[in-house]
N, C-alpha and C positions, 0 to 999 in steps of 0.2 A: 445454593453453603452456603455460609457468610463468614466473617472473618478473615485474616487475612490472603487464607486461600484465592478468598474470594478479590478484593484490596489484587493482591498483584496478577488475578489475571484481566480485571478493568486497567490496569493503567498497560497491564499487555497487547492488551485493545487499540487502546491509545494512541499507544506505541507504534506499531503496525498503521493502521490508518491515516496518521504524521507520516511518516515513513511512504510510504505507499502515494497519499497527496505529494510529495514533493518529490518520488521518483519520474511518476506525474508531468509533473509542472517545468519538471526539466527536459521529459522528455519533448511537451509542447514548446517550450524554449527552441531548444538544441532544431528542431526538425524547421519550427516558420525562417531562425537564422540561415541553414542552408539553404531555402526556399523553397519551402514543404507550402501548397495553401496552407491556408489553418486548417480547413475540415480533412483535409489528409490528417496535416499535425496533431489534431485531435481526437483523432483516432488511433496516431498510433497514443494518443498519449491517452485513451481509453484501457489502451493493451498490457503499458507498461503498468497501469495503475493497475489493475486487476488482472495482472502476473503478479504482481509483488506482493498482493491483498492475501491471494491462492498462498505465495510460499510462507507469511508471518502467521493466517491461521493457521498454515499447518507445524508451524514448528511451536506455533501455543496452545495446539492440541499434543502434540506431539510433548511437551514441557510439564501439558497438567496431569497428564494420563485421558485424552478427551472429555 
């Protein structure tokens, strides 16, 4: 598919990746500030990144009809 719909999907995907990266980074910073080890904080951050990416991609699939 080309045209405006493809551009909107690309922008949506880039926004989803950005939001997920910010969520993962925020969780990592918060966990390390609360006294967690860096490896444990990285696992939490990866989980936050994956979870928010799944939600964002699901919303994109719903919005654009799969």
